[in-house]
PyMOL commands that place a pseudoatom at each C-alpha (Angstrom):
pseudoatom trace, name=CA, resn=UNK, resi=1, chain=A, elem=C, hetatm=0, pos=[14.093, 11.921, -16.467]
pseudoatom trace, name=CA, resn=UNK, resi=2, chain=A, elem=C, hetatm=0, pos=[17.468, 11.569, -14.759]
pseudoatom trace, name=CA, resn=UNK, resi=3, chain=A, elem=C, hetatm=0, pos=[19.142, 14.215, -16.934]
pseudoatom trace, name=CA, resn=UNK, resi=4, chain=A, elem=C, hetatm=0, pos=[16.279, 16.622, -16.276]
pseudoatom trace, name=CA, resn=UNK, resi=5, chain=A, elem=C, hetatm=0, pos=[16.606, 16.208, -12.510]
pseudoatom trace, name=CA, resn=UNK, resi=6, chain=A, elem=C, hetatm=0, pos=[20.287, 17.110, -12.606]
pseudoatom trace, name=CA, resn=UNK, resi=7, chain=A, elem=C, hetatm=0, pos=[19.539, 20.568, -13.920]
pseudoatom trace, name=CA, resn=UNK, resi=8, chain=A, elem=C, hetatm=0, pos=[16.498, 21.866, -12.064]
pseudoatom trace, name=CA, resn=UNK, resi=9, chain=A, elem=C, hetatm=0, pos=[15.020, 22.142, -8.597]
pseudoatom trace, name=CA, resn=UNK, resi=10, chain=A, elem=C, hetatm=0, pos=[11.814, 20.148, -8.168]
pseudoatom trace, name=CA, resn=UNK, resi=11, chain=A, elem=C, hetatm=0, pos=[9.281, 20.099, -5.346]
pseudoatom trace, name=CA, resn=UNK, resi=12, chain=A, elem=C, hetatm=0, pos=[8.844, 16.375, -4.668]
pseudoatom trace, name=CA, resn=UNK, resi=13, chain=A, elem=C, hetatm=0, pos=[5.273, 16.492, -3.430]
pseudoatom trace, name=CA, resn=UNK, resi=14, chain=A, elem=C, hetatm=0, pos=[4.182, 18.192, -6.674]
pseudoatom trace, name=CA, resn=UNK, resi=15, chain=A, elem=C, hetatm=0, pos=[5.603, 15.449, -8.919]
pseudoatom trace, name=CA, resn=UNK, resi=16, chain=A, elem=C, hetatm=0, pos=[2.979, 12.830, -8.053]
pseudoatom trace, name=CA, resn=UNK, resi=17, chain=A, elem=C, hetatm=0, pos=[-0.667, 12.968, -7.040]
pseudoatom trace, name=CA, resn=UNK, resi=18, chain=A, elem=C, hetatm=0, pos=[-2.508, 10.557, -4.764]
pseudoatom trace, name=CA, resn=UNK, resi=19, chain=A, elem=C, hetatm=0, pos=[-5.091, 8.543, -6.702]
pseudoatom trace, name=CA, resn=UNK, resi=20, chain=A, elem=C, hetatm=0, pos=[-8.152, 7.006, -5.060]
pseudoatom trace, name=CA, resn=UNK, resi=21, chain=A, elem=C, hetatm=0, pos=[-7.599, 3.353, -4.133]
pseudoatom trace, name=CA, resn=UNK, resi=22, chain=A, elem=C, hetatm=0, pos=[-4.191, 3.208, -5.766]
pseudoatom trace, name=CA, resn=UNK, resi=23, chain=A, elem=C, hetatm=0, pos=[-0.432, 3.070, -5.359]
pseudoatom trace, name=CA, resn=UNK, resi=24, chain=A, elem=C, hetatm=0, pos=[1.348, 5.383, -7.807]
pseudoatom trace, name=CA, resn=UNK, resi=25, chain=A, elem=C, hetatm=0, pos=[5.095, 5.588, -8.388]
pseudoatom trace, name=CA, resn=UNK, resi=26, chain=A, elem=C, hetatm=0, pos=[7.528, 7.649, -10.402]
pseudoatom trace, name=CA, resn=UNK, resi=27, chain=A, elem=C, hetatm=0, pos=[11.179, 6.699, -10.786]
pseudoatom trace, name=CA, resn=UNK, resi=28, chain=A, elem=C, hetatm=0, pos=[13.416, 9.747, -10.551]
pseudoatom trace, name=CA, resn=UNK, resi=29, chain=A, elem=C, hetatm=0, pos=[16.801, 7.997, -10.787]
pseudoatom trace, name=CA, resn=UNK, resi=30, chain=A, elem=C, hetatm=0, pos=[17.428, 4.497, -12.117]
pseudoatom trace, name=CA, resn=UNK, resi=31, chain=A, elem=C, hetatm=0, pos=[21.103, 3.526, -12.154]
pseudoatom trace, name=CA, resn=UNK, resi=32, chain=A, elem=C, hetatm=0, pos=[23.014, 0.271, -11.694]
pseudoatom trace, name=CA, resn=UNK, resi=33, chain=A, elem=C, hetatm=0, pos=[24.130, 1.564, -8.283]
pseudoatom trace, name=CA, resn=UNK, resi=34, chain=A, elem=C, hetatm=0, pos=[20.642, 2.416, -7.028]
pseudoatom trace, name=CA, resn=UNK, resi=35, chain=A, elem=C, hetatm=0, pos=[17.229, 3.959, -7.529]
pseudoatom trace, name=CA, resn=UNK, resi=36, chain=A, elem=C, hetatm=0, pos=[15.248, 6.912, -6.233]
pseudoatom trace, name=CA, resn=UNK, resi=37, chain=A, elem=C, hetatm=0, pos=[11.482, 6.450, -6.527]
pseudoatom trace, name=CA, resn=UNK, resi=38, chain=A, elem=C, hetatm=0, pos=[8.637, 8.688, -5.445]
pseudoatom trace, name=CA, resn=UNK, resi=39, chain=A, elem=C, hetatm=0, pos=[5.460, 6.919, -4.247]
pseudoatom trace, name=CA, resn=UNK, resi=40, chain=A, elem=C, hetatm=0, pos=[1.926, 8.068, -3.455]
pseudoatom trace, name=CA, resn=UNK, resi=41, chain=A, elem=C, hetatm=0, pos=[-0.422, 5.713, -1.582]
pseudoatom trace, name=CA, resn=UNK, resi=42, chain=A, elem=C, hetatm=0, pos=[-4.069, 6.338, -0.933]
pseudoatom trace, name=CA, resn=UNK, resi=43, chain=A, elem=C, hetatm=0, pos=[-5.295, 5.595, 2.596]
pseudoatom trace, name=CA, resn=UNK, resi=44, chain=A, elem=C, hetatm=0, pos=[-5.199, 1.837, 3.359]
pseudoatom trace, name=CA, resn=UNK, resi=45, chain=A, elem=C, hetatm=0, pos=[-2.996, 1.155, 0.324]
pseudoatom trace, name=CA, resn=UNK, resi=46, chain=A, elem=C, hetatm=0, pos=[0.641, 0.098, 0.408]
pseudoatom trace, name=CA, resn=UNK, resi=47, chain=A, elem=C, hetatm=0, pos=[3.193, -2.545, -0.477]
pseudoatom trace, name=CA, resn=UNK, resi=48, chain=A, elem=C, hetatm=0, pos=[2.697, -6.113, 0.735]
pseudoatom trace, name=CA, resn=UNK, resi=49, chain=A, elem=C, hetatm=0, pos=[5.432, -7.953, 2.587]
pseudoatom trace, name=CA, resn=UNK, resi=50, chain=A, elem=C, hetatm=0, pos=[8.528, -8.606, 0.511]
pseudoatom trace, name=CA, resn=UNK, resi=51, chain=A, elem=C, hetatm=0, pos=[12.316, -8.605, 0.801]
pseudoatom trace, name=CA, resn=UNK, resi=52, chain=A, elem=C, hetatm=0, pos=[14.978, -6.794, -1.196]
pseudoatom trace, name=CA, resn=UNK, resi=53, chain=A, elem=C, hetatm=0, pos=[18.652, -7.713, -1.516]
pseudoatom trace, name=CA, resn=UNK, resi=54, chain=A, elem=C, hetatm=0, pos=[19.714, -4.108, -0.805]
pseudoatom trace, name=CA, resn=UNK, resi=55, chain=A, elem=C, hetatm=0, pos=[19.318, -1.563, 1.981]
pseudoatom trace, name=CA, resn=UNK, resi=56, chain=A, elem=C, hetatm=0, pos=[16.599, 0.990, 1.313]
pseudoatom trace, name=CA, resn=UNK, resi=57, chain=A, elem=C, hetatm=0, pos=[15.395, 4.123, 3.037]
pseudoatom trace, name=CA, resn=UNK, resi=58, chain=A, elem=C, hetatm=0, pos=[11.884, 5.525, 3.183]
pseudoatom trace, name=CA, resn=UNK, resi=59, chain=A, elem=C, hetatm=0, pos=[11.522, 9.268, 3.745]
pseudoatom trace, name=CA, resn=UNK, resi=60, chain=A, elem=C, hetatm=0, pos=[7.890, 10.146, 4.417]
pseudoatom trace, name=CA, resn=UNK, resi=61, chain=A, elem=C, hetatm=0, pos=[6.973, 13.474, 2.819]
pseudoatom trace, name=CA, resn=UNK, resi=62, chain=A, elem=C, hetatm=0, pos=[3.247, 13.635, 3.660]
pseudoatom trace, name=CA, resn=UNK, resi=63, chain=A, elem=C, hetatm=0, pos=[0.797, 11.640, 5.759]
pseudoatom trace, name=CA, resn=UNK, resi=64, chain=A, elem=C, hetatm=0, pos=[1.116, 8.766, 8.214]
pseudoatom trace, name=CA, resn=UNK, resi=65, chain=A, elem=C, hetatm=0, pos=[2.614, 5.375, 7.297]
pseudoatom trace, name=CA, resn=UNK, resi=66, chain=A, elem=C, hetatm=0, pos=[2.961, 2.069, 9.102]
pseudoatom trace, name=CA, resn=UNK, resi=67, chain=A, elem=C, hetatm=0, pos=[6.191, 0.251, 8.189]
pseudoatom trace, name=CA, resn=UNK, resi=68, chain=A, elem=C, hetatm=0, pos=[6.721, -3.289, 9.440]
pseudoatom trace, name=CA, resn=UNK, resi=69, chain=A, elem=C, hetatm=0, pos=[10.274, -4.636, 9.278]
pseudoatom trace, name=CA, resn=UNK, resi=70, chain=A, elem=C, hetatm=0, pos=[10.865, -8.253, 10.327]
pseudoatom trace, name=CA, resn=UNK, resi=71, chain=A, elem=C, hetatm=0, pos=[7.613, -8.181, 12.307]
pseudoatom trace, name=CA, resn=UNK, resi=72, chain=A, elem=C, hetatm=0, pos=[8.407, -4.915, 14.146]
pseudoatom trace, name=CA, resn=UNK, resi=73, chain=A, elem=C, hetatm=0, pos=[5.959, -2.048, 13.410]
pseudoatom trace, name=CA, resn=UNK, resi=74, chain=A, elem=C, hetatm=0, pos=[7.150, 1.552, 13.057]
pseudoatom trace, name=CA, resn=UNK, resi=75, chain=A, elem=C, hetatm=0, pos=[4.809, 4.523, 12.735]
pseudoatom trace, name=CA, resn=UNK, resi=76, chain=A, elem=C, hetatm=0, pos=[6.150, 7.272, 10.466]
pseudoatom trace, name=CA, resn=UNK, resi=77, chain=A, elem=C, hetatm=0, pos=[4.855, 10.816, 10.205]
pseudoatom trace, name=CA, resn=UNK, resi=78, chain=A, elem=C, hetatm=0, pos=[5.755, 13.467, 7.626]
pseudoatom trace, name=CA, resn=UNK, resi=79, chain=A, elem=C, hetatm=0, pos=[9.467, 14.222, 7.854]
pseudoatom trace, name=CA, resn=UNK, resi=80, chain=A, elem=C, hetatm=0, pos=[10.429, 10.821, 9.303]
pseudoatom trace, name=CA, resn=UNK, resi=81, chain=A, elem=C, hetatm=0, pos=[12.965, 8.497, 7.698]
pseudoatom trace, name=CA, resn=UNK, resi=82, chain=A, elem=C, hetatm=0, pos=[13.560, 4.793, 8.282]
pseudoatom trace, name=CA, resn=UNK, resi=83, chain=A, elem=C, hetatm=0, pos=[16.163, 2.365, 6.936]
pseudoatom trace, name=CA, resn=UNK, resi=84, chain=A, elem=C, hetatm=0, pos=[14.932, -1.044, 5.793]
pseudoatom trace, name=CA, resn=UNK, resi=85, chain=A, elem=C, hetatm=0, pos=[17.900, -3.458, 5.967]
pseudoatom trace, name=CA, resn=UNK, resi=86, chain=A, elem=C, hetatm=0, pos=[18.682, -5.786, 3.077]
pseudoatom trace, name=CA, resn=UNK, resi=87, chain=A, elem=C, hetatm=0, pos=[17.093, -9.242, 3.188]
pseudoatom trace, name=CA, resn=UNK, resi=88, chain=A, elem=C, hetatm=0, pos=[14.652, -8.311, 5.977]
pseudoatom trace, name=CA, resn=UNK, resi=89, chain=A, elem=C, hetatm=0, pos=[10.945, -8.779, 5.192]
pseudoatom trace, name=CA, resn=UNK, resi=90, chain=A, elem=C, hetatm=0, pos=[9.091, -5.480, 5.196]
pseudoatom trace, name=CA, resn=UNK, resi=91, chain=A, elem=C, hetatm=0, pos=[5.709, -4.032, 4.265]
pseudoatom trace, name=CA, resn=UNK, resi=92, chain=A, elem=C, hetatm=0, pos=[4.192, -0.559, 4.107]
pseudoatom trace, name=CA, resn=UNK, resi=93, chain=A, elem=C, hetatm=0, pos=[0.595, 0.463, 4.847]
pseudoatom trace, name=CA, resn=UNK, resi=94, chain=A, elem=C, hetatm=0, pos=[-0.770, 3.995, 4.511]
pseudoatom trace, name=CA, resn=UNK, resi=95, chain=A, elem=C, hetatm=0, pos=[-2.794, 5.091, 7.532]
pseudoatom trace, name=CA, resn=UNK, resi=96, chain=A, elem=C, hetatm=0, pos=[-3.684, 8.296, 5.698]
pseudoatom trace, name=CA, resn=UNK, resi=97, chain=A, elem=C, hetatm=0, pos=[-2.891, 9.284, 2.102]
pseudoatom trace, name=CA, resn=UNK, resi=98, chain=A, elem=C, hetatm=0, pos=[0.906, 9.482, 1.864]
pseudoatom trace, name=CA, resn=UNK, resi=99, chain=A, elem=C, hetatm=0, pos=[3.753, 10.554, -0.362]
pseudoatom trace, name=CA, resn=UNK, resi=100, chain=A, elem=C, hetatm=0, pos=[7.186, 9.058, 0.233]
pseudoatom trace, name=CA, resn=UNK, resi=101, chain=A, elem=C, hetatm=0, pos=[10.615, 8.845, -1.309]
pseudoatom trace, name=CA, resn=UNK, resi=102, chain=A, elem=C, hetatm=0, pos=[12.257, 5.420, -1.535]
pseudoatom trace, name=CA, resn=UNK, resi=103, chain=A, elem=C, hetatm=0, pos=[16.037, 5.289, -2.017]
pseudoatom trace, name=CA, resn=UNK, resi=104, chain=A, elem=C, hetatm=0, pos=[17.650, 1.919, -2.695]
pseudoatom trace, name=CA, resn=UNK, resi=105, chain=A, elem=C, hetatm=0, pos=[21.437, 1.579, -2.812]
pseudoatom trace, name=CA, resn=UNK, resi=106, chain=A, elem=C, hetatm=0, pos=[22.692, -1.416, -4.771]
pseudoatom trace, name=CA, resn=UNK, resi=107, chain=A, elem=C, hetatm=0, pos=[26.414, -1.117, -4.166]
for i in range(1, 107): cmd.bond("trace and resi %d" % i, "trace and resi %d" % (i + 1))
show_as sticks, trace
zoom trace
């Protein structure tokens, strides 16, 4: 997939569809230095609290998303971006069906 992305323009929200009661993901770039992953969450779906050893950013493409980082809630709307610092517990909960891009930098 990575080679394909280098040579064509793609509309992110068309690459993944929201599925009822599910979290769906598609990895666009997977390198030793980081990943770029597209996610679609149905309403009330998300990722439970966890930590990651690297900084990551969430760019919300569609919908409304609650992001909790180290106990602090943040409400994101389409177009918003938030940085989740390394080693900080975080969780994501879709308030409405959402599509988001997660970028994690490993170096």
